[in-house]
C-alpha positions, 0 to 999 in steps of 0.5 A: 544409300539405303533403299526400302521397299514397300508395297503401297496402293496409289490412286492415279491422282496420287501418282501424278502428284508424286511424279510432279513432287519428285520432278520438283525436287530434281531441280534442287539435287546436285548428286548425279546418281540421285538425279538418275534414280529419281529419273528412273523413279519418275519414268517407272511411275509414269509407265504404271499410270499409263498401264492403269489408264489403259486398263480402265478405258 
């Protein structure tokens, strides 16, 4: 599997949408390695979102 790295800036709303869409896709993926990767991605996005919210408050 090839993984690419790129730097992007997303709004908190866009991150929430990305988390939702990724969770939706998990239901359709039968590959355990990909499920683990996507779960890690969701966790990372959620942690980043919480940090941004804490800074803004």
